[in-house]
C-alpha positions as CSV (number, residue, x, y, z in Angstrom):
1,M,118.6,29.1,88.9
2,C,116.0,31.6,90.1
3,E,113.5,32.2,87.0
4,T,112.1,34.8,89.3
5,R,112.5,38.9,88.0
6,F,113.6,41.2,90.7
7,T,113.1,45.0,89.5
8,T,114.4,47.9,91.7
9,Y,113.7,51.5,91.8
10,E,115.9,54.3,92.8
11,Y,114.5,57.7,94.1
12,V,116.4,60.8,94.7
13,E,115.5,61.6,97.6
14,E,114.7,65.6,97.6
15,R,114.6,67.1,101.4
16,P,112.2,70.1,101.5
17,V,114.1,73.7,102.4
18,Q,112.8,75.0,105.2
19,V,112.3,79.2,105.3
20,L,113.7,80.8,108.6
21,K,111.0,83.5,109.2
22,R,111.9,86.5,111.0
23,D,110.6,85.2,114.2
24,G,112.7,82.0,114.2
25,S,110.1,79.7,113.2
26,T,110.6,77.4,110.1
27,E,107.6,76.9,107.4
28,E,108.4,75.1,104.2
29,F,109.0,76.6,101.1
30,S,105.6,77.2,99.4
31,R,105.8,78.5,95.7
32,E,102.3,79.2,96.1
33,K,103.0,81.5,98.6
34,L,105.5,83.0,96.5
35,L,103.0,83.5,93.4
36,R,100.3,84.8,95.8
37,S,102.7,87.6,97.0
38,L,104.0,88.5,93.6
39,K,100.3,88.5,92.6
40,I,99.5,91.1,95.3
41,A,102.2,93.4,94.5
42,C,101.8,92.8,90.7
43,A,97.8,93.7,90.8
44,K,96.6,95.8,88.3
45,R,100.0,96.3,86.9
46,P,101.2,95.5,83.3
47,V,102.7,92.6,84.5
48,S,102.1,89.2,82.6
49,G,101.2,86.2,84.5
50,A,103.9,84.5,82.6
51,R,106.4,86.8,83.9
52,M,105.3,86.3,87.4
53,E,105.8,82.6,86.8
54,A,109.5,82.8,85.5
55,I,110.0,85.1,88.4
56,A,108.6,82.3,90.8
57,D,110.6,79.8,88.9
58,M,114.2,82.0,89.3
59,V,113.4,82.1,93.0
60,E,112.5,78.5,93.4
61,E,115.7,77.7,91.7
62,S,118.2,80.2,93.4
63,V,116.3,78.8,96.9
64,A,117.1,75.1,95.5
65,R,120.7,75.6,95.2
66,S,121.2,77.1,98.1
67,A,124.0,75.3,100.1
68,G,122.0,74.9,103.3
69,V,118.3,73.3,103.6
70,E,117.2,76.4,105.6
71,V,116.9,79.8,103.7
72,P,116.2,83.1,105.7
73,S,113.0,84.6,104.3
74,E,115.2,87.9,104.0
75,T,116.8,86.2,101.0
76,I,113.7,85.3,99.5
77,G,112.2,88.7,99.8
78,A,115.8,90.3,98.5
79,L,115.7,87.7,95.6
80,L,111.8,89.0,94.3
81,M,113.0,92.5,94.6
82,D,115.5,92.5,92.9
83,A,113.7,90.7,90.3
84,L,110.4,93.3,91.0
85,R,113.0,96.2,90.4
86,P,113.4,96.6,86.9
87,L,110.0,95.0,85.6
88,D,107.5,97.2,87.3
89,R,108.2,100.3,89.6
90,V,104.8,100.3,91.5
91,A,104.8,96.3,91.8
92,Y,108.1,96.9,93.4
93,V,107.5,99.2,96.0
94,R,104.3,97.6,96.6
95,Y,106.1,94.6,97.5
96,A,108.8,96.2,99.6
97,S,106.5,97.8,101.7
98,V,105.3,94.8,103.4
99,Y,109.1,93.2,103.0
100,R,110.6,95.8,104.5
101,N,107.9,96.1,107.1
102,F,108.1,100.2,107.4
103,Q,107.0,101.5,110.8
104,D,105.9,104.6,109.3
105,I,105.5,107.1,106.4
106,G,108.7,108.4,106.9
107,E,110.7,105.5,106.4
108,F,108.6,104.5,103.6
109,Q,109.5,108.4,102.0
110,E,113.0,107.8,102.8
111,F,112.6,104.5,100.2
112,V,110.8,106.2,97.5
113,D,113.0,108.9,97.2
114,E,116.3,106.5,97.0
115,L,114.5,104.5,94.4
116,T,113.5,107.8,92.7
117,L,117.2,109.1,93.0
118,R,118.7,105.7,91.6
119,Q,116.4,106.0,89.1
120,Q,117.5,109.0,87.7
121,R,121.2,108.4,88.0
122,E,120.7,105.7,85.5
123,L,119.0,107.4,83.4
124,Q,121.4,110.1,83.3
125,A,124.2,107.0,83.0
126,R,122.4,105.8,79.7
127,N,121.9,109.2,78.1
128,Q,125.5,109.9,78.5
129,V,127.5,110.4,75.0
130,E,130.9,109.4,74.4
131,L,132.5,112.8,72.7
132,P,135.2,112.1,70.4
133,L,138.7,112.5,71.1
134,G,140.7,115.1,69.3
């Protein structure tokens, strides 16, 4: 009988998520890069660091759950925009100006006008009161 003790360890091998960029290249997903872009968009805005961390957590979790190991950068950008829109309108517009890569002021103005119209509709919907029947 062998009196030597053997111990084995098993580790889950995590495959790093690759971000598929617009130009066709790929790079490893970086939480630091995500947070950096959030901090730039939220600079001098009333958005706490904890809130930015929570957004980064949500995006990172969504990316990790994605079916493939390659996630388009557009998907990550859309997740960030969805999180920023209800949080802070200025931060949302700042991020969108980089994410959507507006080519001229007209495109940017259309985006802001669309955002304003959507916000007005949401405000009207919240302020509507049900009238009693009869």
